[in-house]
LOTI-908464 format. One record per residue (C-alpha): residue number from 0; x, z, y. Coordinates in pm, 1 decimal, padded with zeros to 6 digits. Layout:
N
GUPA   pos          u          w          v
GUPA   NUM          X          Z          Y
...
***
This chain:
504
GUPA   pos          u          w          v
GUPA     0    00002.2    00020.8   -00008.6
GUPA     1    00276.1    00049.4    00218.3
GUPA     2    00326.1   -00334.9    00236.4
GUPA     3    00047.9   -00324.8    00448.2
GUPA     4    00215.6   -00171.3    00755.4
GUPA     5    00205.0   -00444.3    01042.6
GUPA     6   -00106.9   -00596.9    00926.7
GUPA     7   -00458.3   -00585.2    01118.0
GUPA     8   -00786.9   -00499.3    00973.9
GUPA     9   -01048.5   -00740.2    01097.8
GUPA    10   -00800.1   -00843.2    01365.6
GUPA    11   -00845.1   -00506.4    01534.9
GUPA    12   -00651.4   -00224.8    01392.3
GUPA    13   -00291.6   -00272.9    01348.5
GUPA    14   -00144.7   -00047.2    01084.8
GUPA    15    00188.1    00095.0    01232.4
GUPA    16    00302.7    00364.7    00996.3
GUPA    17    00173.5    00550.5    00663.9
GUPA    18    00103.8    00906.9    00739.7
GUPA    19   -00066.6    01006.5    00420.1
GUPA    20   -00202.7    00931.1    00084.7
GUPA    21   -00440.9    01037.1   -00171.1
GUPA    22   -00589.8    00935.9   -00492.8
GUPA    23   -00814.6    00690.0   -00373.6
GUPA    24   -00692.1    00606.3   -00018.6
GUPA    25   -00394.0    00572.9    00215.3
GUPA    26   -00391.2    00694.3    00578.8
GUPA    27   -00212.0    00487.8    00855.7
GUPA    28   -00126.0    00596.4    01205.9
GUPA    29   -00262.1    00240.5    01374.5
GUPA    30   -00339.5    00100.2    01699.1
GUPA    31   -00688.0   -00008.4    01830.9
GUPA    32   -00594.1   -00338.5    01991.4
GUPA    33   -00925.1   -00367.7    02155.2
GUPA    34   -00922.4   -00022.0    02334.0
GUPA    35   -00539.2   -00002.8    02345.8
GUPA    36   -00519.8    00331.9    02184.8
GUPA    37   -00385.9    00529.2    01861.0
GUPA    38   -00599.7    00580.6    01571.5
GUPA    39   -00583.0    00694.4    01217.9
GUPA    40   -00720.8    00460.6    00966.6
GUPA    41   -00812.2    00575.0    00616.8
GUPA    42   -00779.5    00256.6    00393.1
GUPA    43   -00944.5    00257.1    00043.2
GUPA    44   -00712.8    00135.8   -00251.1
GUPA    45   -00817.7   -00192.1   -00371.9
GUPA    46   -00846.2   -00074.5   -00729.8
GUPA    47   -01123.6    00181.9   -00648.6
GUPA    48   -01326.7   -00063.8   -00427.0
GUPA    49   -01483.3   -00206.6   -00707.8
GUPA    50   -01592.7    00128.4   -00856.2
GUPA    51   -01952.9    00177.4   -00724.8
GUPA    52   -01952.4    00563.8   -00717.2
GUPA    53   -01603.4    00590.4   -00565.3
GUPA    54   -01704.9    00329.2   -00302.6
GUPA    55   -02006.1    00524.6   -00220.9
GUPA    56   -01809.9    00848.8   -00187.2
GUPA    57   -01579.5    00661.1    00045.8
GUPA    58   -01868.9    00533.1    00254.6
GUPA    59   -02053.9    00869.1    00230.5
GUPA    60   -01751.0    01034.4    00401.0
GUPA    61   -01794.9    00808.8    00701.8
GUPA    62   -02145.5    00876.2    00724.8
GUPA    63   -02124.8    01239.1    00683.7
GUPA    64   -01838.6    01304.3    00945.3
GUPA    65   -02004.7    01042.1    01175.3
GUPA    66   -02320.9    01283.3    01212.8
GUPA    67   -02063.5    01566.1    01340.9
GUPA    68   -01939.8    01624.4    01702.8
GUPA    69   -01715.3    01923.9    01733.3
GUPA    70   -01374.1    02014.3    01889.0
GUPA    71   -01254.6    02121.5    01559.8
GUPA    72   -01361.1    01843.1    01345.7
GUPA    73   -01162.7    01528.9    01365.8
GUPA    74   -01425.7    01263.9    01464.0
GUPA    75   -01522.1    00935.3    01310.5
GUPA    76   -01467.4    00632.9    01560.4
GUPA    77   -01562.8    00325.7    01316.6
GUPA    78   -01586.7    00214.5    00983.6
GUPA    79   -01569.9   -00144.0    00808.7
GUPA    80   -01433.1   -00356.2    00541.4
GUPA    81   -01175.8   -00624.4    00546.6
GUPA    82   -01097.9   -00844.2    00249.0
GUPA    83   -01317.4   -00610.3    00031.7
GUPA    84   -01135.5   -00306.1    00132.3
GUPA    85   -01339.1   -00035.2    00298.5
GUPA    86   -01174.8    00170.3    00577.3
GUPA    87   -01271.4    00455.4    00817.9
GUPA    88   -01121.6    00500.2    01157.1
GUPA    89   -01055.5    00846.6    01296.1
GUPA    90   -00938.7    00995.1    01604.5
GUPA    91   -00546.5    01033.9    01597.5
GUPA    92   -00432.7    01389.7    01591.2
GUPA    93   -00072.4    01414.6    01639.8
GUPA    94    00112.0    01733.6    01503.0
GUPA    95    00104.5    01874.1    01148.2
GUPA    96   -00118.4    02004.4    00882.2
GUPA    97   -00162.9    02380.3    00847.2
GUPA    98   -00008.2    02366.8    00504.7
GUPA    99    00314.9    02199.4    00687.0
GUPA   100    00311.4    02504.9    00934.7
GUPA   101    00281.3    02756.7    00633.6
GUPA   102    00565.7    02600.7    00481.5
GUPA   103    00776.3    02583.0    00780.1
GUPA   104    00691.1    02927.9    00906.2
GUPA   105    00598.0    03127.0    00591.4
GUPA   106    00306.9    03394.5    00665.1
GUPA   107    00159.8    03332.7    01000.4
GUPA   108    00119.9    03613.2    01250.2
GUPA   109   -00197.2    03811.4    01190.9
GUPA   110   -00382.1    03704.9    01510.7
GUPA   111   -00287.3    03342.1    01465.0
GUPA   112   -00441.3    03350.3    01129.0
GUPA   113   -00742.1    03506.5    01229.7
GUPA   114   -00780.4    03240.2    01545.2
GUPA   115   -00728.7    02949.7    01298.9
GUPA   116   -00981.4    03083.3    01043.8
GUPA   117   -01227.9    03121.7    01373.1
GUPA   118   -01183.7    02772.0    01456.5
GUPA   119   -01203.2    02633.2    01089.7
GUPA   120   -01509.2    02860.5    01033.3
GUPA   121   -01684.5    02721.6    01350.1
GUPA   122   -01630.1    02352.7    01244.4
GUPA   123   -01768.9    02438.5    00876.8
GUPA   124   -02071.4    02625.9    01058.8
GUPA   125   -02129.2    02295.7    01238.1
GUPA   126   -02103.6    02073.9    00938.2
GUPA   127   -02348.6    02344.2    00738.6
GUPA   128   -02600.6    02319.5    01022.4
GUPA   129   -02626.5    01944.2    00935.2
GUPA   130   -02668.9    02048.5    00548.0
GUPA   131   -02303.7    01893.6    00489.2
GUPA   132   -02072.9    02100.8    00257.0
GUPA   133   -01694.4    01995.8    00294.0
GUPA   134   -01621.5    02101.9   -00094.1
GUPA   135   -01254.4    02068.0   -00026.8
GUPA   136   -01124.7    02324.4    00239.8
GUPA   137   -00755.4    02362.5    00204.9
GUPA   138   -00463.1    02377.6    00455.1
GUPA   139   -00386.7    02027.0    00388.9
GUPA   140   -00717.0    01934.3    00520.7
GUPA   141   -00663.9    02096.2    00851.5
GUPA   142   -00440.6    01943.2    01134.4
GUPA   143   -00293.6    02141.4    01411.6
GUPA   144   -00261.7    01948.7    01726.5
GUPA   145    00016.2    01924.4    01986.3
GUPA   146   -00179.2    02202.5    02166.9
GUPA   147   -00196.2    02427.0    01865.0
GUPA   148   -00557.4    02396.3    01786.9
GUPA   149   -00711.4    02358.5    01449.0
GUPA   150   -00932.5    02026.5    01347.6
GUPA   151   -01081.5    02007.6    01002.7
GUPA   152   -01051.2    01657.9    00815.2
GUPA   153   -01106.0    01472.7    00505.8
GUPA   154   -01471.4    01506.6    00430.4
GUPA   155   -01386.6    01277.1    00148.2
GUPA   156   -01596.2    01459.7   -00132.1
GUPA   157   -01823.9    01589.2    00123.1
GUPA   158   -02210.1    01590.3    00018.4
GUPA   159   -02549.2    01635.1    00190.5
GUPA   160   -02717.7    01940.0    00041.8
GUPA   161   -03018.6    01696.8    00045.0
GUPA   162   -02850.0    01430.0   -00165.8
GUPA   163   -02871.7    01393.2   -00518.2
GUPA   164   -02592.2    01337.7   -00781.8
GUPA   165   -02277.5    01139.1   -00772.6
GUPA   166   -02097.1    01384.9   -00964.7
GUPA   167   -02085.1    01416.7   -01323.3
GUPA   168   -02234.2    01752.5   -01447.2
GUPA   169   -01946.0    01988.7   -01510.6
GUPA   170   -01689.0    01795.2   -01292.9
GUPA   171   -01456.1    02003.4   -01052.3
GUPA   172   -01408.4    01826.2   -00718.9
GUPA   173   -01187.2    01991.6   -00488.5
GUPA   174   -00837.3    02145.6   -00508.8
GUPA   175   -00816.8    02447.3   -00774.8
GUPA   176   -00574.3    02656.4   -00553.8
GUPA   177   -00872.5    02693.7   -00320.7
GUPA   178   -01170.1    02626.6   -00552.8
GUPA   179   -01468.4    02867.0   -00539.1
GUPA   180   -01569.0    03012.1   -00885.3
GUPA   181   -01916.6    02836.1   -00875.0
GUPA   182   -01753.9    02518.6   -00791.9
GUPA   183   -01480.1    02569.3   -01078.7
GUPA   184   -01772.4    02610.0   -01331.8
GUPA   185   -01924.1    02284.3   -01216.1
GUPA   186   -02232.2    02469.3   -01058.8
GUPA   187   -02398.5    02324.9   -00754.1
GUPA   188   -02253.4    02451.1   -00411.8
GUPA   189   -02357.8    02544.4   -00094.0
GUPA   190   -02196.5    02617.8    00242.2
GUPA   191   -02091.9    02959.2    00074.0
GUPA   192   -01829.3    02776.1   -00142.8
GUPA   193   -01658.4    02643.7    00158.8
GUPA   194   -01654.8    03004.2    00295.4
GUPA   195   -01471.8    03114.5   -00021.9
GUPA   196   -01217.8    02835.9    00013.9
GUPA   197   -01167.4    02949.7    00390.1
GUPA   198   -01106.4    03274.7    00257.2
GUPA   199   -00807.3    03159.7    00026.5
GUPA   200   -00670.8    02958.1    00320.1
GUPA   201   -00689.8    03281.3    00543.2
GUPA   202   -00508.1    03463.3    00242.9
GUPA   203   -00240.8    03202.0    00247.7
GUPA   204   -00183.6    03220.4    00608.2
GUPA   205   -00148.2    03605.8    00613.4
GUPA   206    00067.1    03619.7    00299.1
GUPA   207    00256.3    03279.4    00296.4
GUPA   208    00127.0    03184.8   -00072.9
GUPA   209   -00181.5    03120.8   -00260.0
GUPA   210   -00307.2    03417.6   -00465.2
GUPA   211   -00315.9    03265.6   -00805.0
GUPA   212   -00077.1    03042.2   -00998.9
GUPA   213   -00080.7    02889.6   -01330.3
GUPA   214    00078.0    02609.1   -01568.5
GUPA   215   -00239.2    02373.4   -01507.8
GUPA   216   -00489.9    02315.0   -01269.1
GUPA   217   -00766.3    02453.4   -01522.3
GUPA   218   -00596.6    02780.8   -01561.9
GUPA   219   -00575.1    02831.1   -01196.5
GUPA   220   -00925.4    02767.2   -01145.3
GUPA   221   -01021.9    03006.6   -01438.1
GUPA   222   -00826.0    03273.1   -01229.2
GUPA   223   -01050.0    03215.2   -00943.5
GUPA   224   -01343.6    03264.4   -01192.3
GUPA   225   -01222.6    03570.1   -01355.0
GUPA   226   -00958.7    03739.5   -01182.0
GUPA   227   -00982.2    03957.0   -00849.6
GUPA   228   -00740.5    03840.8   -00571.7
GUPA   229   -00440.7    04042.6   -00526.1
GUPA   230   -00472.6    04308.7   -00265.7
GUPA   231   -00364.7    04145.8    00068.8
GUPA   232   -00279.3    04477.6    00226.5
GUPA   233   -00023.1    04518.8   -00050.4
GUPA   234    00126.2    04197.3    00010.0
GUPA   235    00095.3    04211.6    00372.2
GUPA   236    00089.2    04572.0    00504.4
GUPA   237    00020.6    04477.4    00855.6
GUPA   238   -00330.7    04353.3    00765.5
GUPA   239   -00588.4    04596.7    00889.7
GUPA   240   -00879.4    04752.4    00681.8
GUPA   241   -01108.5    04544.9    00895.2
GUPA   242   -00955.6    04210.3    00848.7
GUPA   243   -00899.6    04294.2    00478.2
GUPA   244   -01278.6    04391.5    00426.5
GUPA   245   -01384.4    04051.1    00616.2
GUPA   246   -01140.3    03877.7    00361.8
GUPA   247   -01275.8    04067.2    00058.1
GUPA   248   -01645.7    03950.9    00176.5
GUPA   249   -01540.3    03584.4    00210.1
GUPA   250   -01388.6    03571.1   -00139.5
GUPA   251   -01647.1    03786.1   -00332.9
GUPA   252   -01728.6    03622.2   -00645.5
GUPA   253   -02090.6    03751.1   -00628.0
GUPA   254   -02276.9    03516.0   -00404.3
GUPA   255   -02532.4    03790.1   -00293.8
GUPA   256   -02225.7    03985.0   -00147.1
GUPA   257   -02037.5    03693.6   -00015.8
GUPA   258   -02090.8    03578.4    00353.8
GUPA   259   -02402.7    03403.3    00326.3
GUPA   260   -02342.8    03180.2    00647.0
GUPA   261   -02056.2    03055.5    00880.2
GUPA   262   -02202.5    03185.1    01170.9
GUPA   263   -02206.8    03566.8    01033.8
GUPA   264   -01866.8    03493.2    00940.4
GUPA   265   -01745.0    03375.5    01282.7
GUPA   266   -01878.7    03680.7    01424.2
GUPA   267   -01684.1    03916.3    01224.9
GUPA   268   -01367.5    03727.4    01258.4
GUPA   269   -01420.2    03734.3    01642.1
GUPA   270   -01460.7    04113.6    01629.4
GUPA   271   -01163.4    04134.9    01410.4
GUPA   272   -00946.5    03916.2    01658.6
GUPA   273   -01060.3    04121.0    01953.4
GUPA   274   -00957.7    04449.5    01775.0
GUPA   275   -00633.2    04303.2    01654.9
GUPA   276   -00545.9    04207.0    02026.7
GUPA   277   -00643.8    04539.2    02138.3
GUPA   278   -00437.7    04738.2    01888.4
GUPA   279   -00119.6    04513.5    01980.6
GUPA   280   -00200.4    04491.1    02366.3
GUPA   281   -00123.0    04131.5    02364.3
GUPA   282   -00205.0    03799.8    02196.9
GUPA   283    00023.5    03503.4    02090.4
GUPA   284   -00020.5    03139.1    02013.5
GUPA   285   -00349.2    02987.5    01940.4
GUPA   286   -00492.5    03340.1    01934.3
GUPA   287   -00467.8    03339.6    02310.6
GUPA   288   -00675.9    03027.2    02348.3
GUPA   289   -00958.1    03146.3    02101.3
GUPA   290   -00963.1    03471.5    02282.8
GUPA   291   -01117.1    03271.7    02592.6
GUPA   292   -01383.9    03140.6    02376.8
GUPA   293   -01502.4    03485.9    02235.8
GUPA   294   -01862.4    03593.1    02325.2
GUPA   295   -01891.0    03873.3    02564.7
GUPA   296   -01987.7    04151.8    02301.4
GUPA   297   -01651.9    04065.6    02129.2
GUPA   298   -01437.4    04031.0    02466.0
GUPA   299   -01554.6    04379.1    02543.8
GUPA   300   -01328.4    04519.4    02274.6
GUPA   301   -00998.8    04367.9    02477.0
GUPA   302   -00821.6    04551.4    02718.5
GUPA   303   -00928.2    04499.1    03091.0
GUPA   304   -00612.6    04284.4    03155.9
GUPA   305   -00697.2    04048.3    02869.6
GUPA   306   -01045.5    03971.8    02941.8
GUPA   307   -00995.1    03756.6    03236.7
GUPA   308   -00729.4    03515.8    03366.1
GUPA   309   -00704.6    03513.9    03731.2
GUPA   310   -00561.2    03231.3    03964.6
GUPA   311   -00230.7    03322.1    04125.6
GUPA   312   -00369.0    03365.8    04462.2
GUPA   313   -00636.3    03610.7    04342.0
GUPA   314   -00356.1    03798.8    04161.7
GUPA   315   -00172.0    03834.6    04479.8
GUPA   316   -00483.0    03962.1    04666.7
GUPA   317   -00532.6    04204.9    04385.3
GUPA   318   -00173.3    04308.0    04418.8
GUPA   319   -00217.4    04390.8    04785.2
GUPA   320   -00552.1    04559.8    04733.5
GUPA   321   -00398.6    04782.5    04471.8
GUPA   322   -00076.6    04850.4    04701.1
GUPA   323   -00317.5    04956.9    04995.9
GUPA   324   -00535.4    05182.3    04792.5
GUPA   325   -00274.5    05329.4    04575.7
GUPA   326   -00304.1    05689.1    04670.6
GUPA   327   -00678.6    05671.1    04678.8
GUPA   328   -00689.7    05524.8    04344.1
GUPA   329   -00460.2    05779.6    04206.4
GUPA   330   -00677.9    06057.0    04344.6
GUPA   331   -00990.5    05917.5    04202.0
GUPA   332   -00836.2    05846.5    03859.4
GUPA   333   -00733.0    06210.8    03857.4
GUPA   334   -01063.1    06341.0    03996.8
GUPA   335   -01245.4    06158.1    03705.1
GUPA   336   -01020.4    06280.5    03434.5
GUPA   337   -01091.6    06626.7    03538.6
GUPA   338   -01466.4    06589.1    03627.9
GUPA   339   -01546.5    06352.2    03327.7
GUPA   340   -01766.6    06053.6    03289.2
GUPA   341   -02082.8    06197.5    03442.2
GUPA   342   -02444.2    06078.4    03371.9
GUPA   343   -02389.5    05705.8    03424.8
GUPA   344   -02727.7    05549.1    03387.4
GUPA   345   -02828.7    05788.7    03132.2
GUPA   346   -03167.5    05956.0    03172.3
GUPA   347   -03180.1    06313.0    03072.5
GUPA   348   -03490.1    06485.3    02924.1
GUPA   349   -03679.9    06722.0    03126.6
GUPA   350   -03508.0    07048.0    03168.5
GUPA   351   -03157.5    06925.8    03066.0
GUPA   352   -02883.1    06733.3    03208.3
GUPA   353   -02598.8    06518.3    03071.4
GUPA   354   -02281.8    06684.3    02961.6
GUPA   355   -02003.2    06521.7    03168.0
GUPA   356   -01717.3    06449.6    02907.1
GUPA   357   -01370.6    06364.1    02990.0
GUPA   358   -01285.4    05990.9    02941.9
GUPA   359   -01115.3    05920.5    02599.3
GUPA   360   -01269.4    06255.7    02456.6
GUPA   361   -01419.6    06067.3    02151.4
GUPA   362   -01219.1    06019.8    01856.6
GUPA   363   -01297.2    05883.1    01526.2
GUPA   364   -01332.4    06114.5    01186.5
GUPA   365   -01228.3    06011.1    00855.7
GUPA   366   -01092.0    06298.1    00637.0
GUPA   367   -01166.2    06150.5    00286.4
GUPA   368   -00863.7    05949.5    00226.7
GUPA   369   -00932.2    05671.4    00468.3
GUPA   370   -00701.4    05499.3    00718.2
GUPA   371   -00905.4    05546.4    01041.8
GUPA   372   -01228.2    05415.0    01147.9
GUPA   373   -01102.1    05213.3    01457.0
GUPA   374   -00938.6    05510.4    01658.3
GUPA   375   -00851.7    05265.9    01932.3
GUPA   376   -01232.4    05167.8    01988.5
GUPA   377   -01339.6    05561.5    01994.6
GUPA   378   -01320.3    05615.8    02376.1
GUPA   379   -01556.2    05332.2    02425.3
GUPA   380   -01841.6    05565.0    02284.2
GUPA   381   -01798.7    05767.3    02603.7
GUPA   382   -01715.6    05539.4    02874.8
GUPA   383   -02089.1    05492.0    03014.5
GUPA   384   -02069.0    05112.5    02976.8
GUPA   385   -02360.8    04989.5    02750.2
GUPA   386   -02182.5    04670.3    02661.9
GUPA   387   -01875.7    04834.2    02497.5
GUPA   388   -01892.1    05003.6    02153.2
GUPA   389   -01699.1    05181.0    01867.9
GUPA   390   -01775.3    05074.1    01519.4
GUPA   391   -01676.7    05193.7    01178.2
GUPA   392   -01479.4    04981.2    00929.5
GUPA   393   -01678.4    04689.7    00761.1
GUPA   394   -01775.3    04767.0    00399.0
GUPA   395   -01797.4    04464.7    00207.5
GUPA   396   -02057.1    04592.0   -00028.3
GUPA   397   -02272.6    04706.2    00241.2
GUPA   398   -02243.3    05079.3    00133.0
GUPA   399   -01995.3    05326.8    00212.8
GUPA   400   -01746.9    05374.4   -00040.9
GUPA   401   -01700.8    05754.0    00049.0
GUPA   402   -01941.2    06056.0    00134.7
GUPA   403   -01904.1    05960.1    00502.2
GUPA   404   -01717.1    05854.8    00821.7
GUPA   405   -01753.9    06001.9    01158.9
GUPA   406   -01723.5    06008.8    01533.3
GUPA   407   -01671.3    06318.8    01739.5
GUPA   408   -01662.3    06449.7    02098.5
GUPA   409   -01445.7    06698.5    02251.1
GUPA   410   -01673.0    06888.5    02520.8
GUPA   411   -01380.6    07114.2    02615.5
GUPA   412   -01385.1    07393.3    02693.5
GUPA   413   -01709.5    07407.0    02503.8
GUPA   414   -02068.9    07375.0    02565.6
GUPA   415   -02434.6    07492.4    02433.0
GUPA   416   -02559.3    07145.9    02370.1
GUPA   417   -02931.9    07111.5    02311.2
GUPA   418   -02974.2    06748.8    02229.5
GUPA   419   -02762.6    06454.5    02119.0
GUPA   420   -02842.9    06090.2    02195.9
GUPA   421   -02697.9    05792.9    01989.2
GUPA   422   -02700.0    05440.3    02159.0
GUPA   423   -02645.5    05238.0    01840.4
GUPA   424   -02672.7    04854.3    01839.5
GUPA   425   -02799.3    04864.6    01487.9
GUPA   426   -03082.1    05099.3    01368.1
GUPA   427   -03169.2    05234.8    01022.9
GUPA   428   -02848.4    05416.1    00929.9
GUPA   429   -02846.3    05799.9    00863.6
GUPA   430   -02634.7    06085.2    00982.3
GUPA   431   -02574.1    06458.2    00974.6
GUPA   432   -02469.8    06636.2    01283.0
GUPA   433   -02214.7    06912.8    01298.3
GUPA   434   -02016.5    07126.1    01548.8
GUPA   435   -01696.8    07318.2    01561.7
GUPA   436   -01521.2    07556.3    01808.0
GUPA   437   -01138.7    07593.4    01843.0
GUPA   438   -01020.6    07278.9    01638.6
GUPA   439   -01134.6    06998.6    01455.5
GUPA   440   -01156.9    07118.1    01101.3
GUPA   441   -00967.6    06873.3    00839.7
GUPA   442   -01233.8    06832.7    00615.4
GUPA   443   -01611.6    06810.2    00559.3
GUPA   444   -01762.9    07011.1    00425.8
GUPA   445   -01575.4    07298.8    00570.5
GUPA   446   -01668.0    07646.2    00687.7
GUPA   447   -01540.6    07532.0    01048.5
GUPA   448   -01830.8    07265.5    01074.2
GUPA   449   -02141.6    07410.1    01160.5
GUPA   450   -02458.9    07191.6    01060.7
GUPA   451   -02690.6    07133.7    01347.9
GUPA   452   -02936.0    06869.3    01211.0
GUPA   453   -02945.0    06499.7    01145.9
GUPA   454   -03167.9    06220.7    01021.8
GUPA   455   -03212.8    05851.4    01045.6
GUPA   456   -03136.3    05645.4    01360.7
GUPA   457   -03465.2    05435.3    01379.9
GUPA   458   -03428.2    05316.1    01734.7
GUPA   459   -03161.8    05149.8    01971.7
GUPA   460   -03177.7    05490.2    02140.2
GUPA   461   -03194.9    05780.2    01912.9
GUPA   462   -03230.0    06160.0    02016.7
GUPA   463   -03166.2    06451.8    01799.3
GUPA   464   -03241.5    06799.7    01843.5
GUPA   465   -02930.6    07047.9    01788.4
GUPA   466   -02967.8    07368.3    01612.7
GUPA   467   -02684.7    07533.2    01816.3
GUPA   468   -02901.3    07876.5    01839.9
GUPA   469   -02727.9    07931.5    02191.1
GUPA   470   -02401.4    07909.3    02071.7
GUPA   471   -02130.5    07732.1    02241.5
GUPA   472   -01919.0    07465.1    02051.4
GUPA   473   -01638.1    07237.9    02185.5
GUPA   474   -01655.3    06950.4    01927.2
GUPA   475   -01972.0    06776.1    01833.6
GUPA   476   -01973.9    06526.0    01519.8
GUPA   477   -02197.2    06244.6    01418.5
GUPA   478   -02134.1    06223.7    01029.3
GUPA   479   -02256.0    05874.0    00898.1
GUPA   480   -02353.4    05895.2    00560.7
GUPA   481   -02555.2    05564.9    00511.8
GUPA   482   -02521.9    05223.1    00661.8
GUPA   483   -02818.3    05025.8    00821.1
GUPA   484   -02995.7    04792.5    00587.8
GUPA   485   -02821.1    04463.7    00514.4
GUPA   486   -02522.8    04567.5    00728.6
GUPA   487   -02170.4    04654.6    00661.1
GUPA   488   -02094.7    04884.8    00956.1
GUPA   489   -02231.9    05117.5    01229.5
GUPA   490   -02177.6    05018.4    01586.6
GUPA   491   -02210.8    05311.3    01844.6
GUPA   492   -02219.5    05201.4    02213.0
GUPA   493   -02257.7    05562.1    02382.9
GUPA   494   -02277.0    05936.5    02245.1
GUPA   495   -02432.6    06147.8    02487.4
GUPA   496   -02484.7    06527.6    02493.8
GUPA   497   -02749.9    06727.7    02690.6
GUPA   498   -02726.5    07084.4    02802.2
GUPA   499   -02972.4    07284.7    02986.2
GUPA   500   -03001.2    07240.7    03368.0
GUPA   501   -02957.0    07533.2    03590.8
GUPA   502   -03277.5    07489.5    03759.4
GUPA   503   -03494.2    07500.2    03431.5
***
């Protein structure tokens, strides 16, 4: 096929160089002489053009991708036939494949890996919305352009969910390093199969290698069916529990526990990227570009300096304002630290007032062998900003794997609290309420923790009466014992304590 370099298809597309080859086609960097631009041409091998099934698969790729317009999908420009050889014309993406990048760099940075997973998942979500399943998601089919952005290509075995057949029962399509268990078994597949394959791609980006190896492709495929993935945190200790939980859910062999759709996956990956950035205090590479595209609820997890990018003049103006008001700002900051958060927009019940908590007085509580429940986000639960929130880790089976996790506030030096209000983004979860005096007990149950009540959080803002019996406590704990139905975590925007007002 390389002998075709220099020829023109239909007098328009000049084949300049071979840039890829597959079992049934070859890809050329080409020049569109009509519009005078570089393009990529996928030309079907002549020996396959006489095979009606293979020819239909090739034509189907053109039809499938022509329906899609997305910044992270390589677009179809044209299609045709020349001398009995079908071809498809794509936009030309200079750069390298994601596979090449992994081979060159080894394991990628965690935030970069998550950013690429977000871009690929967004592309798959667009395809799934048109009832198109890729069926061969792998890093070889992801192009990284010169600006570092990912673009999914090669929908060569893509098939509409509404289309019948064209594959022999029991035949496995796809690359077995990334094949889903159901696809390996020859079962019908949907978008969840692509999500599994993307999970394996994410694993490879984080670790630098695929999870399974074998002497044959069939042996590798059967490992996807029968064996659990090697623990990603063992092979890459820098991976957080949140990211590991998302990866576990992406690659769950049980379709009932795997992500049902790409949109939900994208939401969780966006949250993870924001949390990874907040934890490190900076972003790198493609992660910086993806951060700009995050929805506001995810951006609120970021440090303020990373939420917005200011023009140079604006930055200069801000610097002057800061310099002019430094003394005042310092005084106000010191005052806020001492006096606390104040009531904000929280309305106290009749006869009660909001307890003013110090900024940063909230902390996660994970005494049962855990690695923390997003401690970096805990202060957001007392910042009096309704759009920010603390969250538990994401549990892939949608059930807590331990007796409970919690969040407590430090009401130093102590207060006789009458009620506690939880402002939560998801209702339906259960909690027990406790209080302690001199220090935070290291375990629960413990004599140091005094039970105050609890129950089910049934509404966005749920208030609980606290059975403090007139006693003063310093620490107040919300101990989460059950997750919301169908959710893998609990999110708390604000925790508020109320004490008796002096006038009552």
